[in-house]
GULUM-284943 format. One line per field, with one value per atom (N, C-alpha, C): residue number from 1; atom name; x, y, z. Coordinates in steps of 0.1 Angstrom, whole numbers. Layout:
# residues N
nr = (NUM;...) .
atom = (CA;...) .
east = (X;...) .
north = (Y;...) .
up = (Z;...) .
# end
This chain:
# residues 147
nr = (1;1;1;2;2;2;3;3;3;4;4;4;5;5;5;6;6;6;7;7;7;8;8;8;9;9;9;10;10;10;11;11;11;12;12;12;13;13;13;14;14;14;15;15;15;16;16;16;17;17;17;18;18;18;19;19;19;20;20;20;21;21;21;22;22;22;23;23;23;24;24;24;25;25;25;26;26;26;27;27;27;28;28;28;29;29;29;30;30;30;31;31;31;32;32;32;33;33;33;34;34;34;35;35;35;36;36;36;37;37;37;38;38;38;39;39;39;40;40;40;41;41;41;42;42;42;43;43;43;44;44;44;45;45;45;46;46;46;47;47;47;48;48;48;49;49;49;50;50;50;51;51;51;52;52;52;53;53;53;54;54;54;55;55;55;56;56;56;57;57;57;58;58;58;59;59;59;60;60;60;61;61;61;62;62;62;63;63;63;64;64;64;65;65;65;66;66;66;67;67;67;68;68;68;69;69;69;70;70;70;71;71;71;72;72;72;73;73;73;74;74;74;75;75;75;76;76;76;77;77;77;78;78;78;79;79;79;80;80;80;81;81;81;82;82;82;83;83;83;84;84;84;85;85;85;86;86;86;87;87;87;88;88;88;89;89;89;90;90;90;91;91;91;92;92;92;93;93;93;94;94;94;95;95;95;96;96;96;97;97;97;98;98;98;99;99;99;100;100;100;101;101;101;102;102;102;103;103;103;104;104;104;105;105;105;106;106;106;107;107;107;108;108;108;109;109;109;110;110;110;111;111;111;112;112;112;113;113;113;114;114;114;115;115;115;116;116;116;117;117;117;118;118;118;119;119;119;120;120;120;121;121;121;122;122;122;123;123;123;124;124;124;125;125;125;126;126;126;127;127;127;128;128;128;129;129;129;130;130;130;131;131;131;132;132;132;133;133;133;134;134;134;135;135;135;136;136;136;137;137;137;138;138;138;139;139;139;140;140;140;141;141;141;142;142;142;143;143;143;144;144;144;145;145;145;146;146;146;147;147;147) .
atom = (N;CA;C;N;CA;C;N;CA;C;N;CA;C;N;CA;C;N;CA;C;N;CA;C;N;CA;C;N;CA;C;N;CA;C;N;CA;C;N;CA;C;N;CA;C;N;CA;C;N;CA;C;N;CA;C;N;CA;C;N;CA;C;N;CA;C;N;CA;C;N;CA;C;N;CA;C;N;CA;C;N;CA;C;N;CA;C;N;CA;C;N;CA;C;N;CA;C;N;CA;C;N;CA;C;N;CA;C;N;CA;C;N;CA;C;N;CA;C;N;CA;C;N;CA;C;N;CA;C;N;CA;C;N;CA;C;N;CA;C;N;CA;C;N;CA;C;N;CA;C;N;CA;C;N;CA;C;N;CA;C;N;CA;C;N;CA;C;N;CA;C;N;CA;C;N;CA;C;N;CA;C;N;CA;C;N;CA;C;N;CA;C;N;CA;C;N;CA;C;N;CA;C;N;CA;C;N;CA;C;N;CA;C;N;CA;C;N;CA;C;N;CA;C;N;CA;C;N;CA;C;N;CA;C;N;CA;C;N;CA;C;N;CA;C;N;CA;C;N;CA;C;N;CA;C;N;CA;C;N;CA;C;N;CA;C;N;CA;C;N;CA;C;N;CA;C;N;CA;C;N;CA;C;N;CA;C;N;CA;C;N;CA;C;N;CA;C;N;CA;C;N;CA;C;N;CA;C;N;CA;C;N;CA;C;N;CA;C;N;CA;C;N;CA;C;N;CA;C;N;CA;C;N;CA;C;N;CA;C;N;CA;C;N;CA;C;N;CA;C;N;CA;C;N;CA;C;N;CA;C;N;CA;C;N;CA;C;N;CA;C;N;CA;C;N;CA;C;N;CA;C;N;CA;C;N;CA;C;N;CA;C;N;CA;C;N;CA;C;N;CA;C;N;CA;C;N;CA;C;N;CA;C;N;CA;C;N;CA;C;N;CA;C;N;CA;C;N;CA;C;N;CA;C;N;CA;C;N;CA;C;N;CA;C;N;CA;C;N;CA;C;N;CA;C;N;CA;C;N;CA;C;N;CA;C;N;CA;C;N;CA;C;N;CA;C;N;CA;C;N;CA;C;N;CA;C;N;CA;C;N;CA;C;N;CA;C;N;CA;C;N;CA;C;N;CA;C;N;CA;C;N;CA;C) .
east = (8;0;9;6;13;11;21;20;13;2;-6;2;-1;6;-5;-2;-12;-4;-9;-3;-11;-5;-11;-8;-19;-17;-17;-8;-6;-18;-24;-35;-49;-50;-63;-65;-76;-79;-80;-85;-86;-81;-73;-69;-73;-82;-86;-75;-69;-58;-63;-75;-81;-76;-70;-64;-73;-78;-86;-78;-79;-71;-80;-74;-81;-77;-87;-85;-75;-65;-55;-44;-45;-34;-23;-11;1;5;9;13;26;34;46;43;44;41;53;56;68;63;69;65;77;76;88;83;92;88;89;85;84;72;67;56;59;51;54;42;45;35;40;34;38;53;61;75;84;80;89;86;96;96;97;90;90;88;94;92;80;78;66;67;80;81;77;75;71;83;79;89;83;91;86;82;74;70;82;80;91;91;81;80;71;70;61;46;42;28;25;34;31;32;41;41;28;22;9;-2;-2;-13;-10;1;5;-6;-12;-23;-35;-36;-48;-45;-33;-30;-40;-44;-54;-49;-36;-30;-20;-25;-17;-4;-2;10;21;17;27;32;42;48;39;42;35;39;30;32;36;35;37;26;29;19;12;-2;-11;-20;-23;-33;-44;-56;-67;-76;-85;-94;-107;-112;-126;-128;-118;-118;-122;-119;-122;-109;-109;-97;-94;-104;-101;-91;-90;-81;-68;-66;-55;-41;-31;-18;-8;4;15;21;22;29;43;44;58;64;77;84;83;80;81;72;63;56;52;52;46;33;22;9;1;-6;-15;-29;-37;-51;-60;-66;-75;-89;-92;-105;-104;-115;-116;-119;-114;-118;-108;-112;-104;-94;-81;-71;-72;-73;-74;-61;-56;-43;-44;-36;-35;-21;-17;-6;-11;-4;-8;-7;-18;-18;-31;-32;-45;-56;-68;-79;-80;-78;-81;-69;-58;-45;-41;-50;-46;-44;-49;-49;-35;-25;-12;-2;-8;1;2;13;15;23;23;31;24;31;25;36;31;40;35;44;40;40;29;28;27;35;35;31;20;15;17;25;29;23;14;8;17;28;38;47;41;48;62;71;85;89;94;98;113;116;130;134;147;153;156;161;164;173;182;191;186;173;166;168;176;178;166;163;152;156;147;149;146;152;149;136;126;113;113;124;125;129;134;139;128;117;107;99;97;90;76;66;53;53;62;63;67;75;79;67;57;46;35;36;26;29;41;45;40) .
north = (-12;0;12;22;34;43;51;61;73;77;89;102;109;122;132;144;155;167;175;188;199;207;218;231;237;250;261;270;282;292;292;302;297;285;279;280;285;286;272;262;249;239;229;219;206;199;185;176;169;160;147;144;131;120;123;114;113;102;100;95;101;98;89;81;72;75;77;81;71;77;69;65;65;61;72;67;77;78;91;94;102;99;106;115;128;137;144;144;152;160;172;181;187;189;195;204;213;223;237;246;260;267;277;285;299;308;322;330;340;350;363;367;379;380;387;389;379;371;362;348;340;325;318;307;299;285;277;262;259;246;242;247;250;255;270;276;290;299;312;322;332;339;349;361;371;383;389;392;397;413;419;434;439;452;459;455;453;450;436;427;413;413;421;422;427;436;442;431;424;414;400;398;385;380;388;383;377;380;376;363;357;345;334;326;315;306;303;295;305;312;323;319;306;301;297;299;295;307;305;315;317;327;329;317;312;301;288;286;273;263;251;241;237;239;236;225;215;205;206;201;199;188;184;173;179;176;181;196;204;218;224;217;221;227;241;248;244;238;233;221;215;203;207;220;224;221;218;215;219;223;226;214;212;201;206;218;222;212;211;202;188;186;173;173;163;162;147;144;131;135;128;132;120;121;111;116;110;115;115;126;128;122;121;115;111;104;100;112;113;124;127;135;139;149;148;157;169;181;193;201;208;216;230;239;252;258;269;277;287;289;298;312;319;333;339;352;358;355;354;349;357;370;379;380;373;375;363;354;342;345;356;360;363;366;369;358;346;334;326;319;310;298;288;276;266;254;243;235;229;220;206;196;182;176;170;164;149;142;127;123;115;111;95;91;77;73;63;58;50;46;38;48;52;62;57;66;62;71;65;72;75;88;93;98;97;103;118;125;139;143;133;136;133;129;126;112;104;90;82;72;62;54;52;44;29;21;6;5;-2;-4;-10;-19;-25;-16;-4;6;17;16;27;24;35;35;41;38;45;60;66;81;86;78;83;83;74;72;83;90;100;113;115;128;130) .
up = (0;0;0;-8;-10;2;6;17;11;18;13;12;1;-2;-6;-3;-7;-10;-20;-23;-16;-8;0;-7;-13;-20;-10;-12;-3;-4;-16;-17;-14;-9;-5;10;14;28;34;27;32;21;24;15;20;13;16;12;21;18;12;15;11;20;31;40;53;56;68;79;91;103;112;119;129;143;151;165;172;179;186;177;164;155;155;153;153;139;135;122;122;112;110;97;98;87;83;71;65;54;53;42;36;23;15;5;1;-10;-4;-13;-8;-14;-7;-11;-8;-14;-13;-7;1;5;0;-11;-18;-21;-13;-16;-9;0;7;5;6;3;17;18;31;28;37;37;46;48;57;71;76;90;91;80;80;84;85;89;99;107;116;107;113;105;98;85;77;75;80;79;89;90;100;99;86;84;90;87;92;108;113;128;133;127;131;130;119;117;123;129;135;144;153;162;154;141;134;126;127;120;124;115;118;129;130;141;147;157;163;169;173;179;169;156;146;138;130;121;109;102;88;80;72;62;68;81;87;82;78;74;87;86;98;93;102;100;110;107;116;111;120;116;113;101;96;97;94;94;107;118;132;137;139;144;158;165;179;179;167;166;159;156;148;155;147;151;140;145;135;130;117;111;107;101;97;87;88;79;84;97;103;116;117;129;132;144;149;155;151;156;160;171;175;173;164;161;174;176;188;185;172;168;154;149;135;127;115;106;95;86;75;78;74;76;66;71;62;66;56;59;53;57;52;55;48;51;61;72;82;78;77;72;78;76;81;70;74;65;53;53;41;32;35;28;19;16;8;-6;-11;-25;-30;-21;-26;-24;-20;-18;-31;-32;-44;-40;-48;-46;-38;-36;-29;-21;-11;-3;-4;-6;-6;8;12;25;24;31;32;46;47;60;61;70;72;85;85;97;105;100;107;115;126;135;139;138;142;154;164;176;175;177;176;189;192;204;202;212;211;200;196;185;171;171;158;153;160;155;159;151;154;166;175;187;184;191;191;197;191;197;211;213;226;237;234;244;247;240;241;254;262;274;272;281;279;279;286;286;273;265;252;242;244;236;238;250;253;247;241;235;222) .
# end
């Protein structure tokens, strides 16, 4: 079975990934590529405000705890389930539902965005240590699984 992939357009307020998540399942999500917000380029991790105007409008970002253009995911377009994916995220689904994504921006500013990020969602969750190396499954403790 192929690992699900989706293209997330920077200028779309919502992107339906076509990927259904299962409550309690763990997912490894990786994103690559670049997209643009008018004059600046960003990867899936996004960027801090680039000018005075963005600093003023930062409180209006759809996901206020993230940077501009960070890749954000949520279940069934419910912002209460929103989480930052960025370039890499390990995520445990809080409920069943469809994964929807967007570039973090203010609602009225998607018209000047362009480009797309490719998202890969692997249900085979991999546990990594602080140095980023994969851990031996036999060495994993319950506290590692709750993160």
